[in-house]
N, C-alpha and C positions, 0 to 999 in steps of 0.2 A: 520293414514296418509290419507289425503283427496284424492279425485280422481285427482285433479289438481297436487298434489305433486307426486302421482304415475306416472302421465303422464310425468312430468319433469324428474323423475328418469329414466323412460324408454327411454326418448329422449337422456339423457346423456349417458346411457348405449349403445344405438344404435350408437351414435356418437363416442363413444370409440371404438367400434368394427370396424366401417367403416373408421374413420378418424385419429386414433391414430398415425399411421405411417406418415401421411402427416403433422400433427401438429408437431410431434417430428422432422421430417426431416427439415422442414422450420426453426425451432428454432435452430437446430444444425448448419445449414448453417450460421446463424447470430452469434451464440456464439462460435462456434468451440470448444465446451466443452460438452461432452455427459452428464455428471452429471448435469450441470447447465441446459442444454436443457430439460432433463427428469424432473427435479424439476419444471421448468417453465410450461412444458406441463401438469404435474399433477395439478399444481396450477390453470391452466386454466379450467380444468374439475371440480375442486372443486368450483371455482367461478361460473361456469355455473349452478351448483345445486342451488345456491342462486339467481343469477341474473335472470335466466330463470323462476324461481318460482315467481319472482316479476313482470317481464316484458313480460313473455311469451317466448316460444321457437322461436328462430330466423328462418327466411326463409332458411338461409344457415348456419346450425350449424357448419359445418367444417370450414367455413371462419371465423365465430365468434371466435371459439376456437383458430384458428391459429393466429388471430390478438391479442387475449388476451394473448397467450403464448409469442408472440413477444414483446408486450408491457411490460410484466412482466420481460422478459429477459433484455430489455433496462433499466428498472428501477434498476435491480440488478447490471448490468454492469456499470451504471453511479455512483452508490453509492460508495463513498470513492475512486473515480477515478479508479474503477476496470478495466474499459475499457482500460485505458492507461497502467495499470500495467500488465494486463493479456496477456501472449504470446498466439498466436493462437495454439490451441491444436489439432484441426483437420484441416489439410491443404486442401484447395480447389485448386486442381491442374488444373489450367485453360490452361496450355500449351499443355496438351495431349487431342487430339480430339478423344475421345473414343465413344463407342456405345451409351452412354447416349445422344449423339446428336440426335440419332434417337429414342431411347427408353427412353424418359424422365419420368421414373417411380421412384418416391421417395422411395418407399418400396424396389425396386430392388437395388437402389444406397446405401441405408442404409444397406441392407444385405451384399453387397460386402465390405462395410466398416467394418462391424462386422466380416467378414470372411477373414480378411487379414492374410496372412501366418505368420505374426509375432506372432499371437496367436495360442495356441494349438487348435486342432480340437474340443475338448470338450468345450473349452472356446468360440470358434467361434459360435457353435450351441447354447450354453446356452445364450450368450449375444444377439444373434439375436432373439431368442424366447422371451426374456425379453423386448428388446427395440423395435423391429420391430412389433411383434405381441401383445405386451402388456400383455403377460401372467404373472401371479403372480410368485414370486419366488417358492412357494410350487408346483405350476403347472409344472414349469420347472424342479424342483427336481424330481417330479413324473415321468416325461418323461425319466430321466436319472437313475431312481431307486437309488437316493442318498438322504440323509437327507437335509431338507431345509437350515440348517445352512451351510452345506458344499457347497450348490449351491450358497448361498448368497456371501460367500467368493470368490468363483470362478468368479462370475459376477463382483465383485468389483475389483479383480485383473485384469480382462480383460479390464475394463474401464481404469484403471491406465496404462496398457500397451499401449493402443491406444493413450493416451495422451503423454506418454514418447516417443513413436516411431513416433509421428507426422504422423499418418496414414492418407492418403488422403481420402477425402469424395467424392468418385466418382465410377462409374463402370469402371473397368480396361480396358485398350486398348486391341486390338485383340491379341497382342503378349503375353499378360499375362492371357488371359481368361482361357485357357486350364488348367493351373496349379491351378487356383482359383475355378474352377466350382465344383469340387468334394465336397468341404465343403458346398457350396451353395445348392447342391442337397440334402445333408443330412439334412440341415435346412428345406428345402421345404418339404421333406418327413416327418420330425418330426412335422412340422406344421399341415400337413394333418392328421397324426395318432393321434395327440393330439385333433384335432377337430372331428375326426371320432368317437372316444369314449372319451368324455370329462372326465378328471380325477376327476373333482369336479362338484357340482351343480345339478340342477334338470332336466337338459336336457341331453339326451344320446349323441346327436350330436351338435357340434357348427358349424353351417353352415358358419359363418363368417370366421372361420379358414380353413375349407375344400375348400370353394370357393376361398379364398385368395391363398391357396397353388396351386390350379389348375391354377389360373390366373398367378402366378409367373412361374409355369412350362411352360405355353404357351409362356410367355415372353422369357424365356430362350431358348425355342425351336426356337422362331423367331430369337433370337440373334445368336444361333449356330445350325442351322438346320441339319448339318451333324454329330452332336455329338450323338452317339448311346445311351449313358447312359442317356442323357437328354430325348431322344425320349422314352426310356424304362420307365423312371420315369413318364413321362406324361401318357403313356399307363397304368401304374399301378394305378395312381390316378383316371383316368377316369373309369377303370374297377371296382374299388371299389366304386366310387361315384355312379355308375349306380344302385347299390343296396340300396342306402342310404334311399330312401323314404319308403322302406318296412321293415325297422328294428324296426319300432315302430307301435303298433296297434293304432286304433282310440282312445282307452281309455288311451293311453300313456304308455302302457306296452311294455317291450322288446319282440321282436319276433326273435327267433333263425333262423339261416340260413336254417335249415332243415324244418322250418315251413313257410318260406316267400312265398308270392304269386309271382312267377316268371314272370307271365304275366304282372306285374306292373314294372318290371325292365326296365331301360331306354335303349332300344335297340339301338338307334342312338349312345349313349355314348359307349356302348359295341362294336359296329361296328368300331367306331373311335379308341378305345383302341386296338382292335385286329389288325387293320391296322397298327397302330404305332408299336405294338410289332413285327409284321412281318418285318417291315422296320428296326427296331433295330437289329433283329436277322440276317438279311441279311448282315449287315455291319460288325459285329464282333461276336466272340463266346459269349455265354450267360454270363452276368454279374449279379451282385446282383439285380439290379432293374428289369432286364429282366426276371430273374428266378421268382421273386415275381409276376411280371405281368403275367407270364405263369401260375402260380398257380391260380391267380385271373381269368384268362381266362378260365381255366378248370371249375371253379365253374360257371362262366357266361354261358358257353356253355352247361352245363349239363341240360337236359330237366326236371330233377327232382332230389331230394336229393338222391334217391335210385340209380340213374344212374350216380352219380359222380364217376369219375375215381380215386379212392383213391390210387390205385397202382402207378399211374403216379404222383400223388401229393406227396406221400411219397418219391418217387425217386427224385423229384425236390427239396424237402426239404433237402434231403441228399446232393445233389450237392451244394445247397445254403449254407448249414452249413460248407462245405469244403471251399467255397469261402469267406464266411463271418461268422466266428465262433461267435455264440451268444447264450446264454442260452434261450433267447426268441424264436429264430429260432428252437432250439432243442425242446422246449415245443410245438411249433406248429407242429413239426414233430411227436411228441408223440401223439398229438390229432389225427393226420391223421392215425397213426398206430392203434389207438383204433377204428377208423371208419372202417379201412380195416380188422383188425384181431379180433376185439371184445374188450370189456372193460377190461378183465383180461390181455390181451396182452398190452393194453394201460397202465394199472396200473403198470405192470412190467417194461415197458419202462420208466415210470415216476419216478420210485424209485431213480435212481442216481441224479435226479435234486433236490430232497428234501434237499440235502446237499449243493446246489449251493448258495453261499453267495449273489450273485446278485439278486436272486429270493426270498430272505428271507422275503421281504415285498411286494412281487408281488402277488396280490390277485388272478390273473388268475391261478396261480399254484395250490392254494388250491381249487379253483372252479373246475378246471379240475379233480383233485383227487376226489373231492366230487361227481362229475358226474359219474366217473367210478365206485365208490363205490355204488352209488345209483342204477346204472344199474345192479350191482352184488347183489343187495338187502342186502348189508352189512350196515344195517340201523344205528347202533351205530357209526361206524367210519365215515359214510357219514354225520351224523349230526354234528360231531365234525369238519369235514373238511368245512362244510358250515358255521359254526360259525367262523372259522378262516378266511374264505373268506370275510365274512361280516365285520370282524374287520379291514380288509385291504382295504375295498372298500368305496370310498367317493362319487361315482356317485349315485344319488338317484334312478334313473331308474334301475340300476343294483342291488342296495340294495333291491328294491321291489322284483325283480326276485329271488334273492338269499333267501330272507325271505320266499317267497312262496315255494321254494324247501325245505328249512329247515322245514317248517311246514308239507310238504308232507312226508318227511322221518320220522319226529318225530311221526307221527300218527302210524307208524309201529313199534315203539320201544316197 
């Protein structure tokens, strides 16, 4: 591949990260059909690879892609009189003067469409990750810990439900926001976590996703400033993002939290996150995102790894697990127990999770067990656990780290 071709591929990839939601949103407005809009948007990006290679990357890639997708949609709709025969599948409800009058954000509008209460919560989150963020079906499946085929079927059913229910394409009015916002928050949180540690690829962090999630959380906070759960989620994202730049070494290797240079953490983001968390806690008792933000705040406030308040972190995870039962939350609690009481206590607490079906393909379970075994110098079992973790990990940065640990323990066999 020539340098010019490499530049075109990079430009298309950047436009996909930056403009996918805008291109899809505009096309949806015209077609009222999610499947058709998605197909035309994908065609536009495919066309860009060829056209930009011949004519150069346009000054406004997003505008070029939007026009290309719209033109493709018009061609499809005109063919065989599709335009006259096709009933509007997504209704543009112009009668309701909703918050979109003030917050004209395509991505936010598309999220609220995908998180309509006519869909199940899992379908809402999956469809939004696929359409709004442009994640591949395997990436969405990884976020849900389900096989890709299962996720593909779930996304297809959700699209059909939107068409059948004639779900409006807009941000809901103030009277409907409260009942709709929970699913949107889950989507935003999953966008951030998927970007914070990318399930696939050569980069540990996908800044396009983490930045997008923070931007959406800020929009929601502007939309509903008195909502404590929105405030808590924004606090959580900011506190985690504050450590983002120190998670990778200069040579591209993974840096564990225990080894990160805390002087490089983004203190203004931490201060903003702490202020938002305090604000959220004053409004109502701790909820899911507030508890997670409180845990992140304890890490951010600790002057060193040795000074981390693991006792309080374990307690917060116990409360979080009661409010939001999840095997992943329980795994995080186990890690904290290991930090507080030592690797054998952590290994003992981990044992019940080994039979948890939802964690059967979750690489972090094997990686956690491997680390406890490594600390206990049980080299044979540690090596097996690291091999299991490697088999379940697709992020190249994490694979390099796990390979190094496997090599380390193998020397002691």
